[in-house]
N, C-alpha and C positions, 0 to 999 in steps of 0.2 A: 504494499500500499504506499502511495506517495505521502510524504509528510504533509499533514493538513494544517499545521500550526502557522498562523499568520504572524508576520512581524509586529512587534509592539507598536501600538499607536500613541498612547499617552498624550503628551502635549508637544510631540516632535513636530518639526516644520514639515511641509510637503516634501522638501528636498531630502531630509533625513529619513522620512517614511519611504520615499522612492528609493533611496540607496538600499534601505533594508530590504525592501520588497525585491529589488533587482538581484541582490545576493541570494535571497531565498529561492527565487526562480531559477537562476542559473545553477546554483550548487545543488539544490535539493530535487529539482525536476529535470531541467534540460540535460545536464550532465549525466544524470542517472540513466536517461534514455538514449544516450549516445550523441547528444547535440553539442559536442565540445567546441567545434569551430564556431558555431553560432553563438555560444556562450562567451567565447573569447572576444568576438566582435562586439557583442552587447557591452561587455565590460570595458573594452577599449573605448567605445564611443561615449560611454557614460563618464569616463575619466576626465574628459575635457582637455586631453593632451593637445597642445598647440593652440589652445583658445587665447586670443589676444584680449587684453583688458586695456582699453584706450579711450581717450577723450579727443575730439576733433573740435578745434576752436576756429570759428569763421566769423567774418564781419567785414564791413566796409572800411576803407582807408582811414587811418588815424582814430579808430575807435578804441584802441588800447589793447589789441589782441595779445601782442607779445608781453606787454606789462602784466596781463592777466595770467598768461602761461607762466611767467616767472613767479607770480604770486601763489599759483597752484603748487609749484614744486618747492617753493621757499628759497629761491636763489635769485637775487636781484638781477644778475647779468647773464642768466642762463641763455635766453634769446636776446639778440641785440635790440636795444631800444635807445631812443633819443629823439630830440626835437626834429632833427633832419634825417633820421634813420627810418627807412621803409624796407621791410623784408622782401627780398625779391625771389626767394625760393622756399620750398617746404622744409621745416625744421622739425625733427622728432625728438622728444625728450624722454629718456627712460633711465632707469636705475643703472649706476655705474657697475662694471664687472672687471674682472681681471684683464680681459681682453680689451675692454673699453673703459679705461679708468677715468675718474673724475679729473677735471682740469684739461681734458682734451676735447676734440671734436672730430667726427669722421665726415669727410666730404665724399659724396658718391658721384663720381665722374662716370661718363658713359662706359669707359673701359677699365676702371679701377676704383678702389676705395683708398683714400689717403687720410692718415691721421695727422692732425695739427694741433698745436696748443690752442686752448679755447680762446685765448686773448686775440688770436688772428681771425676768429670766425667772421666778425662783421665785414672784414675786408673781402670775404668770399661770397657772403649771402645777402648783402644789403644793396639797394640800388646805388648808394653812394659809396660803396666799398672800393678800396684802392685797386684791387684786382679786376673787379667788375668793370671799372671805368678805363682800365689800361688796355689800349688797342693791341699791345704786344702780347697780351695773354691769349693763347690759342684755344683754351678749353676752360670752361667754368662748370662747377658742380650743378646738378639740378635737384639734389636732395642733400640734406645734412642730418647727422645724428649727434645729439648732445648728451653724453652720460652725466647723470646727476647723482652725487653722493648724498645718501640719506634724503631722498625726495620726501617732502611732506605729504605727498599723495600716495606714498607707499608704491606697491608693485603695480602701478598704472602708468602707461606711456601717454604722452601728450603730444598732439600734433598742432604746431603753430603754422597756420597757412599764410601764403604770401600776402603782403599788404597791398600790392598792386593787383589790378584785375577785378577788384570788387568781390562780390559774393559769387564764388564759383560752385555750381551744382556738382562738380566732379568730387569735391571734398565732402559734400553732404551725403554723397552715395556711399562714402566709407562708413558712415554711421548707420547704414541700413544693414544692421548686424545679422549674420547667419548664426546657425547653431554653434559654430566654432569661433564666434567673435562677439565679445561683449564690448559695446561701444557707445559712448554718449556724444551727442552733438550739442555744443555750446555756441550760441549765437550772441555775439557781443554788440551791444548798443552803448550809448553813453547817456549821462545825465543832463545833456544840454537840450535834448529834444525827445518827444515820444518816438516810437518806431516810426521809421520813414516808409514811404510807399514802396521803394525797392526792397527794403528789408522785409516788409510784409508780404510782398510778392514771392520772395525767396522762400520764406517760411511756409507759405501756402503750397508752393510747388514741390518743395523737397522735404519739409518736415511735418506736414499736416497729418500724415499717418504714422509718424515716428513718435513712439511713446517716450524714448529716451532722449528728450529734447528739453534744453534749459536755456532760458534768455537771461543774460547778465547785463545789468545796467552799471557801467564802469564810471570812473572819475567822480565818485560820490563826494570826495574830499574837496573838489572844486565847485560843487554845487550842493552845499550843505543843506540849504533850505528847500531846494527844488527836487532833489532826487527821489525822495519818498513819494511825492505826488506823481512823478514820472513813472515809478514802479507800478503804482496803482492804475495809472492810465494805460500802461502797456498790458497789464493783466486784462483789463476790460476790452482793449483792442483785439487781443488774441482770442479772447472768449467769443467776441462777435464774429471774428473772421474765421475761426477754426471750429467753433461750436463746442469747445471743451476748454478746461483750464490747463494752462501751461505754466510751470514754475517761473517766476520772474524774481531775481535777487539783486540787491544792490551790493556792489563791492568797491572798496578802495584798494586798488592794487598797491599804490604807494605805501599805504599804511600797513598792508599785509606783508610786503617785503621787508619793511622796517622792523615789524614785529618779529619776523623769522630771524633776523640778525640779533635779536636780543638773547641773553642767556636763558636757558630753559628754566621755567618756574611759572609761578602764578601771574607774574607780570606780563610775560610773553603770551600766555594763554589768554589773558584778558584782552590784550592789544589785538591778537588775531581774531578774537571773538567780535570785537567792535568793528574790525575792518570788513566783516562779512565773509571772509574767505573760508572760515570754519564751517559755516552753514553750506557753503557751495561744495566744499570737499565732501561733507557728509551726504549731500543729496546725490553727488556723483557716485559715491560708493553704494548708495541705496539702489540707484538705476542699474549699476553694474551687477549687483548681487542677484537682481532678478534674471538678468540674461545668463548669468552663471549657472542657472538651474536648467537651462535648455539642453546641454549635453546629457544630463541625466534622463530627461524626457526621451532623447533620441535613443539612449541605451535601452530604456524600457520598451520603446517601439520595436526595436530589433528583437528583444526577448519575447514580445508578444507574438511576433511572426512565427517564432519557433514553437510557442504554446499552441498556436492555431493549427500548425501542421500536426503536432502531437495529438491534439483533440480530434482532428480528422481521422487519424489512424486508429485512435481508440474507438470512435464511433463505428468505423468499419468492423473492428473486432466485436463490438457489442451486437451489431447487425448480424454478424456471422453466428454468434451464440444464440440469437433468438430466431433467426430466419435464414439458416445456412443454405437451404435449397434455392433461395432467390439470390443470395449474395454471391455465391460461387460462380454462376453464369456471368454476372456483371463483372466480377474480378477477372474472369477468363477473357471476357471481351476486351477489357483494358489491356490485358497482357498481349493479346493478338495485335492490338493497335500499336503498342510499343515495339513489338517484334517486327511489324511491317515498317515502322520508321527506321529501325535498325537495318533491315534489308534494303532499304532505299536511301541509304545515307549518302550515296554519291550524288543522287539528284538533290538532296537537301543541301549539300555543300555547294552545288552550282547556284541554288537560290541564295545562299548565304553570301556568295561572292557578288551577286547582282545587288543585294540589299546593301552591302557595305560600300559598293561604288556609288549607289544613290545617296547614302549618307555623306560620303566624302564630297560629292558634288554640291549637296545642300550647304555644307560647311563652307565650301569655297564660294558659293553664291553669297553667303552671308558676309564673308570677308570682302568680296568685290563691292557689295552694296555699302558696307561701312567705310571702305577706303575711298570710294567715290564721294561720299559725304565729307570726309577729311579734305580731299582735294578741293571740293566746291567751297568749303568753309574757309580755307586759308587763301585760296585764289581770290575770293570775294573780299576777304580782309585786306589783302595786299592792294587790290584794285580800288577799293573804297577809300582806305585810309592812307595809302602809300607806305613807303618803307620807313618814313620818319617815326611813325607810332611804334612800329616793331623795334626799331633801333634804340628807342628810349629805354627799353628793357628787354634786350634779346634773351637774357637768361630766363626770365619768366615765360616769354612766348615759346622758347624752345622746350621748357618743361611742359607747357600746355599742349604743344604738338606731340610731345613724347606720350603724354596720357592719351591723346586721340588715337595714336597708333596702337598703344597697349589695349585700349578698349576694342578696337577692331580686331585684333588677334585673339583676345580673350573671348569675344563673342563668337568668333568662328569655331574655337576649340570647344566652347560650351555647347554649341549646336551639335557638334560631332558627338561629344560625350552623351548628351541628353538623348539623342536619337539612337545611339548605340545601345543605351539602356532601354528605352522605350519600345524600340522596334525589334530588337534582336535578343538581348540578354533576358529581360523580364519575361517575355512570352514563353521562352523555352526553358527557363531554369526557375523562375519565381524564388530566387535565392539571394538574399542580400550578401551572403558570404561569398558567392561566386562572383557577384557584381563588384564587390569590393576588391577582390584579388585581381580581376581583369582590369579594373579601372587603374589600380596602382601600377600595374605593368605597362599599361598604355601610356600613362603619365610620364613614366620613366624615360620613354622613347622621345618625349618632346623636350627634354632638357638639353642644354648645351648646343642648341642649333646655332648656326652662323648666318648672319645677315650682312652681306657685303654692300657697302656704300662707298662713296667717294669723298675725299677731303677737298674742301674749298680752300684754295690757296691765295686767291686774289681776284680782283674784278676782271682782269684781262685774261687770266690763265684758265678760267672756267673751272670744270671739275676734273681734278687729277688725283693721282696717287691713291690707289684703292687701299682701304683699311678695313679691319674687321670689328664688328660689334656683336655682342653676345645677346641672344635671345634664349631664355630658358624658362622652365617652370620651377618656381622656388616654393618651398613649403613655408607655412606660416611660422613666424616667430614673434617674440614680444613686440618687435618694431616692424616685422614684416608687413602688416597690413596698414602701416602708418606712413610709408614713405611715398605716397601718392600713386601706388600701383592699383591696378583694377583687380578686384576680387573675382575669382573664377569659382562660382558655386556649381558643382556637379550634382548628379542625382544620388542622394544618399550619403554624400560625403563632400566636405570642402576640399577641393583638389589643389589648392594653392593659388599663386598669383602669376600672371604672365609679366615678364619683364623684357623691355626693349631698351637698349642703350642708344642714344642719339649721338652721332659723331659730328661735333661742330655745327650744330644747327644755328647757333647764335652767329657763328662765323659767316655762314652762308647769308644771314641777313646783312651782315656788315659789308659783304661782297656785292650786294645789289639785287634788285628785283629779279632779273633774268637768272642769275645764279641760284637764287633761293627757289624759284619755281622749277628750274631744272633739277635741282637737288631733290625737291619734294617728288617730282615725277619719277626719278630714278628710285627713290626710297619706296615709294608705293609699289613699283614694279618688283623690286627685289623682295619686298615684304610678301607679296603674293607668291613669288617663286619659293621663297624659304618656308612659308606656311604650308604650301602644297607639298613640299618635301617632307615636312613634319607629319602631315597627315598620312602620306604614303608610308612612312615608317611606322606610324601607329596602326595602320591597316595590315601591314606586313606581319606585325606582332599579334594583333587582335585575332586575325583569322584563324591561324593554327591553335591559338589558345582556346577559342570558342569551339572549334572542331573537336579537339581532344576532350574538353570538359563535357561537351554534349555527348560524345561517345561513352564517357564514363557515367555521365548522368543516365543515359538509356540503360547501361549495363546494370547500375545500381537499382534503378527503378524496376527493371525486369526481375531482378533477384528479390526485391521487396515484395512485389506482387506475387511472385511464386511462393514466397514464405507465407504470405497472407492466405493464398489459396490452400496451401498445405495445412495451415492452422485451422482454417474454416472446415476443411474435410475431417480433420481429427476431432474437432469439438462436436460435430454432428454425429460422430460414432461413440461419443462418451454418454454415460448415463445422466439422467436428469439432475441428480444431486451435485455431480461434478460441474455440469454446465451452469447451474445456478450459483455455485460458489465462485466460479470464474467470472460470471456476469456481475455478481455483487462487487467483486474486486475492481473490475473494469469500470463499473458505474461510479464507484467511489473515487477512483483515480480521475475520471473525466470531470466529476464535480469539483475536485481540487484544481484541476487545470483551468476550467471555465471560471471558477471563482477568482483565481489569480489574474486571468485575463480581464475580468470586471474591475478588480481593484487597480490593476496597472493602468487601464484606460481612464479610470477616474483620477488617478494621480497625474497622468499625462495631461488631462484637462486642466487640473489645478495649476501645474507648472506653466503650461503655455498660455492659459487665460491671464495668469498674473503677469506674464511677460508683455502682454499687449503688443505693441508694434516691434518689440525687440526680437526679430527672428532672422 
């Protein structure tokens, strides 16, 4: 008999009860019936391994984003600030490590990562930086990472978005968290005026369905009498426009960083409390805690799939014990169907090749569509605004182009993975274990691909000197989801992020309109070629993997049906008392399994309903 003891309820949180239930299901039920691989997958998904905990800070120019970021981590100079300082690229702040110690900064160039003293960071990442303005500098970073010693926000990474370019929806997309990402979107306004029309439009378009959304009114120290009415007015505006309440907090970043520099004790705690930063940190942790329950829900979902399969098998055994004469012909018919599939495997493999070719074409079509949009967007921008606008901050616009190309390739790979799952793997296997193994191997083939572009050396020389930039699929890390890359969410698993390095895009801008457009056309062409080769590599691996696994699946299924038929025949030959004893045992086990399914589904509902839009 399966253990019927339910995990203790008491006053435990939904996450604690879910952890206990998952352990009970995997160890006392699934493993007992031989579902070891599925139990391992459920446990792995529930662990939240690779889950990022992050805050994305966005806002219009000169709203105090960088100052607020510094206040959150408790370090005045973490992200460059100043009257004339405007951040020109994305800066991710996370806890210092042995590899990334405090007092340093990591610059992410297209072809390398370079560690520098933190004091030199502003020269590389602000519009007014010495290296940014130096025409002799041939390459600028499009991302930077700042390790923070003893961050006041704990094990949470913070993304400081560029001050140029206004409110960029691409960064809000990072806060649309998946089950492997806990992320909060902080929109920064200031105490000089209520939320502006552009800010409200941005919130409506990108944050209306996002539960993990916080609006912060900064510079309260400069508007002592006015900031509280502004906070209340902003709350009312958000309620009117979104139809729900959104947290709005007032914060003095200046007072917060000053307090962080005080010796630990009651005085510092009180100063931080009065600045508003303590309330903001607490709210961020509350939002993140909700999202952190989602991996547990995913683990339970996987376990429930195993329970349903087990319940179906038990139901068949019960039917055999009560009506063997009817069940045996049905099982025999299913066995004949499987045997027929096995006998005609060569024909099935031809159909598989056709289906895989169609999926590849659909992924390529998606890439072509997205790259056409990239070309139209930037050609229109150049023709409308001229080169002068782009040259004012080539570092920022190069990073924006980079994100556009990333999104195009990420979208293409996502189409490939989704259709591979929906059209081929799921209908034939109905197994998350099989899909997880196939997906991981396919993704491995997409790493370390090479995209060849050309270096721009000058206005008259055109596009010369081929160089290599790397495209790959990187797994998530604490900062992996924070450096401006596009999240690739596959089916049943987060598969990582697509990364594209841009070689001297800003230099192409300096070299003139003709060179920039030529460089873009060539990059689009080579992106298509490289992605096509990546998909071909994925297909070359996927096809034999699917064929081998399907053959094994048919063999195992045939053996399982043969055993069910044999058991059914044997039970029909036993006496009534023996049948009733076995029937009682099977019915008891089935009740335990179905009760656990019910409990698991209720807990999944609790965990995901509480999370709201954090998915």
